[in-house]
BANUVEX-755387 format. One record per residue: residue in one letter; x, y, z of N, C-alpha, C in turn. Coordinates in pm, whole numbers, padded with zeros to 5 digits, always signed. Example, Ala and Ser with C-alpha at 12.3 -4.5 7.8 and 13.67 -1.06 7.14 Angstrom:
2
a+01319-00569+00780+01230-00450+00780+01320-00330+00780;s+01285-00225+00708+01367-00106+00714+01290+00003+00787;
This chain:
327
x-13315-02558-21811-13251-02605-21687-13356-02611-21577;x-13351-02718-21494-13448-02731-21388-13411-02645-21267;x-13498-02648-21165-13479-02559-21050-13347-02588-20977;x-13312-02715-20962-13188-02748-20891-13066-02692-20965;x-13069-02701-21096-12957-02648-21175-12948-02496-21159;x-13062-02429-21160-13061-02284-21141-13007-02246-21004;x-13044-02324-20902-12993-02297-20767-12842-02314-20764;x-12791-02422-20823-12647-02444-20827-12576-02335-20908;x-12638-02293-21017-12581-02186-21100-12569-02057-21018;x-12676-02023-20946-12675-01901-20864-12573-01912-20752;x-12565-02031-20690-12471-02050-20578-12327-02038-20627;x-12297-02096-20742-12161-02088-20796-12125-01945-20834;x-12218-01874-20897-12194-01734-20932-12168-01651-20807;x-12247-01676-20704-12231-01600-20579-12098-01632-20512;x-12057-01759-20513-11929-01797-20452-11812-01736-20527;x-11813-01748-20658-11704-01690-20737-11697-01539-20718;x-11812-01474-20722-11814-01330-20706-11770-01284-20568;x-11792-01370-20468-11755-01334-20330-11606-01351-20303;x-11534-01415-20391-11392-01441-20366-11316-01312-20337;x-11346-01207-20410-11272-01081-20396-11309-01009-20267;x-11433-01026-20223-11474-00975-20092-11393-01042-19982;x-11380-01175-19988-11307-01249-19885-11158-01215-19889;x-11103-01196-20009-10962-01157-20019-10940-01023-19951;x-11028-00928-19978-11014-00795-19921-11021-00799-19768;x-11110-00879-19714-11121-00891-19568-10998-00958-19511;x-10951-01064-19575-10834-01137-19525-10709-01049-19528;x-10701-00958-19624-10583-00871-19636-10569-00775-19518;x-10671-00762-19436-10662-00672-19320-10556-00720-19221;x-10542-00852-19208-10449-00906-19108-10349-01006-19164;x-10358-01038-19292-10274-01143-19349-10201-01091-19472;x-10083-01149-19499-10010-01112-19620-10076-01180-19740;x-10049-01126-19859-10105-01183-19981-10061-01329-19998;x-09935-01357-19967-09885-01493-19984-09951-01588-19885;x-09973-01543-19763-10045-01626-19666-10183-01665-19719;x-10252-01568-19773-10387-01594-19823-10385-01698-19933;x-10293-01684-20027-10284-01779-20139-10249-01918-20087;x-10157-01926-19992-10117-02057-19939-10233-02126-19870;x-10301-02053-19782-10410-02115-19706-10526-02154-19796;x-10564-02066-19889-10680-02097-19972-10654-02217-20062;x-10533-02229-20118-10505-02342-20207-10485-02472-20128;x-10428-02462-20008-10413-02582-19925-10551-02635-19885;x-10640-02546-19845-10776-02588-19808-10850-02644-19928;x-10833-02582-20043-10898-02632-20164-10849-02773-20198;x-10718-02795-20186-10663-02928-20214-10719-03031-20116;x-10734-02992-19990-10791-03083-19890-10936-03119-19923;x-11012-03022-19971-11151-03047-20007-11159-03137-20131;x-11071-03112-20227-11078-03184-20354-11017-03324-20348;x-10922-03345-20257-10850-03473-20256-10942-03594-20240;x-11030-03598-20138-11117-03717-20127-11213-03730-20245;x-11258-03618-20300-11344-03621-20418-11270-03683-20536;x-11144-03643-20555-11064-03697-20665-11032-03845-20641;x-11002-03879-20516-10969-04018-20484-11087-04110-20512;x-11205-04065-20474-11326-04145-20496-11354-04165-20645;x-11317-04066-20726-11339-04074-20870-11228-04150-20942;x-11120-04181-20872-11005-04242-20938-10937-04144-21032;x-10941-04015-20992-10894-03908-21080-10743-03896-21089;x-10671-03968-21003-10524-03958-21005-10459-04061-21097;x-10540-04146-21158-10486-04252-21245-10406-04192-21360;x-10282-04238-21374-10199-04195-21485-10132-04059-21469;x-10151-03996-21353-10095-03862-21336-09952-03863-21281;x-09907-03978-21230-09773-03984-21171-09664-03941-21266;x-09675-03981-21391-09571-03946-21489-09584-03804-21541;x-09691-03735-21501-09714-03600-21551-09699-03494-21442;x-09635-03532-21333-09616-03439-21222-09546-03310-21266;x-09438-03315-21345-09374-03189-21387-09469-03097-21464;x-09549-03155-21553-09643-03073-21629-09751-03014-21540;x-09799-03092-21445-09900-03043-21352-09843-02930-21267;x-09718-02947-21225-09653-02841-21146-09640-02713-21228;x-09601-02727-21355-09589-02609-21441-09724-02542-21461;x-09827-02621-21484-09962-02565-21497-10004-02494-21369;x-09969-02555-21254-10003-02493-21127-09940-02356-21111;x-09814-02344-21154-09744-02214-21143-09809-02111-21235;x-09835-02152-21361-09884-02056-21460-10029-02016-21434;x-10114-02112-21397-10256-02083-21394-10315-02072-21253;x-10235-02098-21151-10285-02082-21014-10192-01991-20934;x-10066-02031-20920-09975-01955-20834-09962-01809-20877;x-09920-01787-21000-09897-01650-21045-10025-01566-21049;x-10136-01616-21107-10257-01534-21105-10308-01504-20964;x-10310-01606-20878-10359-01582-20742-10273-01479-20671;x-10141-01490-20687-10052-01394-20623-10071-01254-20679;x-10073-01240-20810-10088-01109-20873-10222-01045-20836;x-10327-01123-20839-10459-01068-20808-10467-01027-20661;x-10414-01109-20572-10421-01077-20430-10335-00956-20396;x-10214-00950-20452-10130-00831-20431-10198-00708-20490;x-10255-00723-20608-10321-00610-20672-10439-00558-20592;x-10511-00649-20529-10630-00608-20453-10594-00530-20326;x-10469-00531-20289-10427-00444-20178-10450-00297-20212;x-10450-00265-20340-10451-00126-20384-10580-00083-20453;x-10668-00178-20486-10792-00140-20553-10910-00209-20485;x-11028-00162-20516-11150-00216-20456-11174-00360-20502;x-11238-00438-20417-11268-00576-20452-11360-00582-20573;x-11452-00488-20584-11546-00487-20696-11472-00466-20828;x-11376-00375-20831-11299-00351-20953-11210-00471-20986;x-11160-00539-20883-11081-00660-20907-11164-00763-20981;x-11285-00786-20932-11373-00884-20996-11403-00850-21141;x-11416-00721-21169-11444-00679-21306-11321-00700-21396;x-11203-00658-21349-11083-00666-21431-11041-00810-21461;x-11066-00900-21369-11028-01040-21392-11106-01098-21510;x-11222-01040-21539-11301-01089-21650-11236-01071-21785;x-11116-01012-21788-11048-00987-21915-10974-01109-21969;x-10979-01223-21903-10903-01340-21948-10932-01382-22092;x-11059-01387-22136-11083-01424-22276-11022-01325-22375;x-11012-01199-22334-10951-01099-22421-10803-01129-22438;x-10737-01167-22328-10596-01207-22336-10579-01328-22427;x-10670-01425-22414-10661-01545-22498-10666-01507-22645;x-10758-01417-22678-10771-01374-22817-10646-01300-22865;x-10580-01227-22775-10462-01150-22813-10339-01238-22835;x-10323-01340-22751-10202-01422-22760-10221-01546-22848;x-10346-01577-22884-10372-01697-22963-10299-01700-23097;x-10289-01589-23171-10221-01597-23300-10078-01650-23290;x-10014-01631-23177-09877-01678-23158-09874-01820-23102;x-09959-01848-23002-09953-01976-22931-10054-02079-22981;x-10164-02035-23036-10268-02128-23081-10348-02062-23194;x-10299-02070-23317-10366-02002-23430-10513-02039-23447;x-10553-02158-23396-10694-02198-23407-10786-02099-23337;x-10734-02032-23233-10815-01939-23156-10798-01794-23201;x-10735-01773-23315-10715-01637-23365-10849-01569-23388;x-10851-01437-23367-10976-01362-23372-11000-01299-23507;x-11126-01300-23546-11169-01230-23667-11317-01199-23650;x-11369-01111-23731-11511-01080-23724-11551-01026-23588;x-11659-01082-23534-11711-01036-23406-11617-01066-23290;x-11537-01171-23303-11439-01200-23198-11337-01087-23188;x-11295-01037-23302-11200-00925-23302-11266-00799-23246;x-11392-00778-23279-11466-00665-23221-11471-00677-23070;x-11493-00800-23022-11497-00822-22878-11366-00788-22811;x-11255-00822-22875-11123-00788-22820-11109-00637-22806;x-11148-00564-22908-11136-00418-22906-11227-00359-22799;x-11350-00407-22791-11444-00358-22690-11391-00385-22549;x-11339-00505-22528-11286-00540-22396-11166-00456-22358;x-11077-00431-22453-10961-00347-22425-11004-00206-22388;x-11106-00155-22456-11159-00023-22422-11211-00023-22278;x-11279-00132-22240-11331-00141-22103-11220-00142-22000;x-11115-00219-22024-11001-00223-21932-10935-00087-21925;x-10914-00025-22041-10850+00107-22044-10934+00210-21970;x-11066+00198-21981-11155+00292-21912-11139+00279-21761;x-11134+00155-21713-11118+00134-21568-10983+00184-21521;x-10877+00148-21592-10742+00188-21549-10719+00338-21568;x-10775+00393-21675-10747+00531-21707-10839+00632-21642;x-10958+00590-21602-11056+00681-21542-11072+00655-21393;x-11113+00533-21357-11139+00504-21216-11011+00498-21132;x-10897+00458-21193-10776+00437-21115-10663+00535-21147;x-10685+00622-21243-10574+00706-21291-10528+00809-21188;x-10613+00845-21093-10574+00948-20996-10485+00898-20885;x-10458+00769-20879-10380+00710-20770-10280+00612-20832;x-10152+00641-20820-10050+00556-20882-10051+00416-20823;x-10075+00403-20692-10080+00272-20630-10200+00192-20681;x-10312+00260-20695-10431+00192-20747-10410+00149-20891;x-10347+00232-20970-10319+00196-21109-10226+00075-21115;x-10125+00073-21028-10033-00041-21020-10110-00168-20982;x-10198-00157-20884-10277-00273-20844-10366-00323-20956;x-10427-00232-21031-10511-00272-21143-10432-00345-21250;x-10311-00298-21278-10226-00363-21377-10190-00504-21331;x-10160-00521-21203-10129-00655-21151-10247-00751-21172;x-10368-00703-21147-10486-00787-21165-10503-00827-21311;x-10485-00733-21401-10496-00762-21544-10390-00864-21586;x-10269-00853-21531-10165-00951-21560-10200-01088-21502;x-10270-01089-21388-10318-01215-21334-10413-01284-21431;x-10498-01206-21497-10588-01263-21597-10510-01322-21714;x-10394-01264-21746-10308-01320-21850-10263-01461-21813;x-10234-01483-21683-10195-01616-21639-10302-01720-21665;x-10429-01682-21642-10539-01774-21671-10545-01805-21821;x-10521-01704-21903-10526-01724-22048-10415-01819-22094;x-10292-01796-22046-10181-01883-22083-10206-02026-22036;x-10255-02039-21913-10285-02172-21861-10391-02242-21942;x-10493-02166-21985-10599-02226-22065-10549-02283-22196;x-10461-02210-22262-10405-02260-22388-10313-02380-22364;x-10241-02380-22251-10155-02493-22216-10239-02619-22190;x-10350-02600-22121-10440-02713-22094-10493-02771-22225;x-10533-02683-22314-10589-02730-22441-10489-02818-22515;x-10363-02783-22507-10261-02856-22583-10214-02982-22511;x-10205-02980-22378-10137-03088-22306-10226-03173-22215;x-10349-03130-22187-10429-03203-22087-10567-03239-22138;x-10574-03303-22252-10703-03343-22307-10754-03473-22245;x-10666-03556-22195-10707-03687-22148-10734-03703-21999;x-10646-03651-21911-10659-03678-21767-10788-03624-21707;x-10832-03690-21600-10949-03642-21526-10916-03505-21466;x-10998-03403-21493-10967-03268-21448-10964-03252-21297;x-11042-03334-21226-11044-03321-21080-10907-03352-21022;x-10843-03456-21072-10709-03490-21024-10607-03384-21058;x-10616-03329-21179-10520-03226-21220-10536-03100-21136;x-10660-03058-21113-10682-02936-21034-10638-02956-20889;x-10660-03075-20836-10610-03103-20702-10458-03088-20698;x-10392-03137-20803-10247-03125-20810-10200-02982-20825;x-10270-02901-20903-10227-02762-20923-10246-02678-20798;x-10354-02700-20726-10375-02624-20602-10274-02667-20495;x-10245-02797-20489-10145-02845-20394-10007-02790-20430;x-09975-02786-20558-09847-02728-20603-09832-02585-20555;x-09937-02507-20571-09933-02366-20529-09914-02355-20379;x-09985-02437-20304-09972-02432-20158-09829-02461-20115;x-09765-02560-20177-09628-02597-20140-09528-02491-20182;x-09547-02435-20301-09454-02333-20351-09458-02206-20265;x-09577-02166-20228-09592-02038-20157-09573-02050-20006;x-09573-02172-19952-09565-02189-19807-09442-02120-19745;x-09320-02138-19798-09204-02071-19735-09219-01919-19734;x-09273-01863-19842-09290-01718-19850-09401-01671-19757;x-09503-01755-19739-09610-01720-19646-09557-01712-19503;x-09467-01803-19469-09410-01804-19334-09326-01679-19311;x-09246-01641-19411-09156-01527-19393-09227-01393-19403;x-09342-01388-19468-09413-01260-19484-09528-01244-19386;x-09550-01345-19303-09664-01339-19210-09647-01223-19112;x-09749-01139-19098-09742-01029-19001-09730-01084-18859;x-09671-01006-18773-09662-01048-18632-09802-01044-18572;x-09827-01137-18485-09959-01141-18422-10053-01235-18497;x-10155-01278-18426-10254-01370-18483-10361-01292-18557;x-10398-01336-18677-10504-01266-18750-10635-01267-18671;x-10716-01166-18692-10845-01160-18626-10941-01266-18678;x-11052-01282-18607-11152-01383-18645-11205-01356-18785;x-11231-01229-18818-11287-01197-18949-11196-01238-19064;x-11069-01195-19065-10979-01236-19173-10958-01387-19180;x-10947-01453-19063-10930-01598-19064-11051-01668-19124;x-11169-01624-19082-11292-01683-19136-11301-01659-19286;x-11261-01540-19329-11270-01506-19471-11181-01597-19555;x-11057-01622-19511-10968-01704-19592-11010-01851-19588;x-11069-01895-19478-11121-02033-19472-11237-02050-19569;x-11330-01955-19569-11443-01962-19662-11394-01952-19806;x-11293-01868-19828-11236-01852-19961-11177-01984-20011;x-11104-02054-19924-11042-02179-19965-11139-02294-19978;x-11220-02312-19874-11313-02426-19872-11430-02404-19968;x-11490-02284-19959-11608-02257-20040-11577-02204-20178;x-11506-02090-20184-11483-02023-20311-11389-02095-20405;x-11307-02186-20353-11214-02258-20439-11245-02408-20443;x-11265-02471-20327-11289-02615-20323-11431-02655-20359;x-11529-02611-20279-11669-02648-20304-11716-02592-20438;x-11668-02473-20473-11708-02413-20601-11671-02505-20717;x-11556-02572-20707-11518-02664-20813-11616-02780-20822;x-11657-02836-20709-11752-02947-20710-11884-02901-20773;x-11930-02782-20736-12052-02727-20796-12036-02712-20947;x-11919-02662-20987-11894-02642-21129-11903-02774-21204;x-11840-02876-21149-11840-03005-21216-11983-03061-21226;x-12061-03046-21118-12201-03092-21120-12280-03020-21227;x-12255-02889-21242-12328-02812-21342-12289-02853-21483;x-12161-02879-21505-12117-02924-21638-12187-03054-21675;x-12199-03143-21577-12263-03272-21602-12413-03259-21626;x-12478-03166-21557-12624-03158-21565-12674-03055-21665;x-12600-02949-21687-12646-02842-21776-12561-02826-21900;x-12443-02888-21902-12354-02873-22016-12251-02764-21993;x-12133-02777-22054-12025-02682-22031-12053-02543-22084;x-12127-02531-22195-12152-02398-22251-12240-02316-22158;x-12349-02376-22111-12435-02304-22018-12360-02270-21889;x-12282-02366-21840-12209-02344-21715-12110-02230-21730;x-12050-02216-21847-11950-02111-21868-12010-01972-21851;x-12142-01959-21861-12205-01828-21846-12194-01775-21704;x-12160-01863-21610-12136-01817-21472-12029-01708-21471;x-11932-01721-21561-11820-01626-21566-11867-01484-21593;x-11985-01470-21656-12034-01338-21690-12136-01286-21590;x-12171-01369-21493-12263-01328-21387-12187-01292-21260;x-12081-01366-21230-12008-01347-21104-11947-01208-21087;x-11897-01139-21193-11848-01003-21169-11954-00908-21116;x-12079-00929-21157-12187-00846-21104-12204-00872-20954;x-12188-00999-20912-12191-01030-20769-12075-00961-20697;x-11956-00964-20758-11840-00898-20697-11866-00749-20677;x-11927-00687-20776-11960-00545-20766-12062-00521-20654;x-12163-00605-20649-12267-00592-20545-12208-00608-20405;x-12126-00713-20386-12067-00737-20253-11979-00619-20210;x-11897-00570-20302-11806-00462-20268-11879-00336-20226;x-11985-00302-20300-12061-00180-20271-12142-00194-20142;x-12205-00310-20123-12296-00328-20010-12222-00359-19880;x-12126-00451-19884-12062-00497-19761-11934-00422-19724;x-11866-00366-19824-11742-00295-19796-11755-00145-19821;x-11875-00102-19857-11901+00040-19881-11804+00098-19984;x-11773+00020-20087-11682+00067-20191-11756+00162-20285;x-11685+00262-20329-11742+00359-20422-11696+00327-20563;x-11789+00303-20652-11757+00271-20791-11814+00382-20878;x-11727+00444-20956-11769+00553-21043-11837+00504-21169;x-11880+00599-21249-11947+00565-21375-11855+00482-21464;x-11723+00513-21459-11628+00436-21539-11627+00290-21501;x-11649+00259-21372-11651+00121-21327-11769+00044-21386;x-11887+00106-21385-12005+00038-21439-11997+00023-21590;x-11949+00128-21657-11934+00119-21803-11826+00017-21838;x-11715+00017-21760-11609-00080-21782-11657-00222-21765;x-11743-00246-21663-11800-00379-21641-11874-00427-21764;x-11960-00341-21817-12039-00379-21935-11948-00406-22055;x-11850-00318-22077-11762-00334-22193-11674-00457-22182;x-11618-00482-22063-11530-00598-22045-11607-00728-22062;x-11724-00737-22000-11801-00861-22010-11855-00882-22151;x-11902-00773-22214-11951-00786-22351-11836-00823-22444;x-11721-00758-22426-11606-00789-22509-11556-00931-22487;x-11554-00975-22362-11510-01111-22332-11604-01213-22395;x-11733-01186-22387-11831-01277-22445-11812-01290-22596;x-11794-01177-22663-11771-01180-22807-11637-01245-22841;x-11532-01211-22764-11400-01268-22789-11398-01418-22768;x-11487-01468-22679-11493-01610-22650-11584-01686-22746;x-11638-01619-22844-11724-01687-22939-11855-01614-22958;x-11902-01548-22854-12021-01467-22864-12147-01540-22901;x-12162-01664-22848-12279-01743-22882-12346-01796-22758;x-12477-01786-22754-12549-01852-22648-12549-02002-22676;x-12548-02086-22569-12544-02230-22591-12667-02281-22662;x-12647-02381-22745-12760-02444-22812-12842-02523-22713;x-12961-02566-22755-13051-02635-22662-12990-02762-22607;x-12901-02825-22682-12841-02949-22635-12736-02927-22529;x-12692-02799-22514-12590-02770-22415-12450-02790-22467;x-12437-02829-22596-12302-02851-22650-12238-02718-22685;x-12107-02715-22686-12036-02594-22722-12059-02563-22870;x-12077-02434-22899-12109-02393-23035-11985-02396-23123;x-11985-02489-23216-11883-02495-23323-11741-02484-23274;x-11714-02533-23153-11579-02534-23102-11530-02400-23053;x-11614-02293-23058-11567-02161-23021-11615-02121-22882;x-11714-02189-22828-11762-02152-22696-11670-02195-22586;x-11567-02274-22620-11482-02330-22516-11403-02223-22443;x-11361-02118-22510-11276-02018-22446-11348-01951-22331;x-11480-01945-22338-11555-01877-22233-11530-01938-22098;x-11508-02068-22093-11489-02132-21965-11358-02095-21899;x-11270-02031-21971-11141-01994-21914-11145-01859-21845;x-11260-01792-21850-11261-01653-21809-11273-01634-21659;x-11318-01731-21589-11339-01709-21447-11217-01745-21366;x-11166-01658-21285-11042-01675-21216-11035-01784-21116;x-11127-01783-21020-11106-01870-20906-11134-02016-20933;x-11201-02042-21040-11212-02181-21084-11160-02193-21225;x-11077-02100-21266-11024-02100-21402-10956-02229-21442;x-10863-02286-21361-10795-02408-21402-10890-02521-21430;x-10981-02549-21339-11072-02661-21361-11172-02633-21470;x-11208-02504-21490-11304-02471-21593-11251-02510-21731;x-11126-02476-21757-11068-02509-21887-11052-02659-21901;x-11009-02725-21795-10992-02870-21801-11124-02940-21828;x-11230-02895-21762-11359-02959-21781-11411-02939-21923;x-11382-02824-21981-11425-02799-22118-11363-02899-22214;x-11240-02940-22187-11174-03035-22277-11251-03165-22287;x-11333-03194-22184-11409-03319-22184-11557-03291-22208;x-11586-03179-22269-11724-03133-22283-11812-03234-22355;x-11762-03291-22463-11845-03378-22543-11888-03501-22466;x-11793-03563-22392-11827-03683-22318-11919-03652-22201;x-11898-03537-22137-11983-03499-22024-12124-03474-22072;x-12138-03403-22186-12270-03376-22241-12344-03504-22274;x-12272-03601-22328-12334-03728-22364-12389-03797-22242;x-12314-03789-22131-12357-03855-22008-12476-03784-21946;x-12487-03653-21972-12593-03575-21908-12724-03582-21982;x-12724-03625-22108-12845-03622-22189-12904-03761-22205;
């Protein structure tokens, strides 16, 4: 990868990892539903002209119900669960726990998508990842019932990404992903708007929380998607999917440095186990020199990152054509 690609890779990792920092700051003055509404509305505004210029909405009119369902499963519910959960746990731990999405995919695949069933090293990865999650919930969060509840909500949010990823694989192989993601973020903004109005705290949020949610929506959700798409085109989907395993380290760094969060030994060990387990559960292969996905198994890795999870899975579905255009 050339220098520009490395810069984009680092920028995307930093943006994704910073999402939990911005959520934590925004939660000081805003309700969880407000945050989800504003961030998805801003993301849709950023993505709309990009999608329009690409002609990404072609043929989507007849698929509005499916797009709305995908929006609920893979954006609305995960964003809500993760944001509510982060009220009770550190932003750094949130970033680590969300990395469990590939583990969920491996667990539910035998029922919903037998092609993704785990065996061999993939099954080992599932076990390792579960141990990592259990370590975080049972050691770092076990002394506080509210914190344990928040951690469980975040893990359930990762389940939403997994379910959405399998739904995308089955139903959205053809449409341009930019148009679909614009639709899913807009769906979430519209669904959550009434609840955001009714749950809004009295008084105007401070400059810090407002700035945080704007950066979260425009940068961490909207611009991050554009960066992701550029990386898929220039470096290939398999290499780009590795961002998912770098961003939790950024989340940990931001939480410790900027929010003075204390992370115990269980947190660091859990980070290693969850990311290693997720990598193995997602195929456990470094991308080949051509940037193509390895034997059809590297695709699950792209579903692991939360804040760009919907578009990541959609873009993977078009991996072969994108790779051809980039080489």
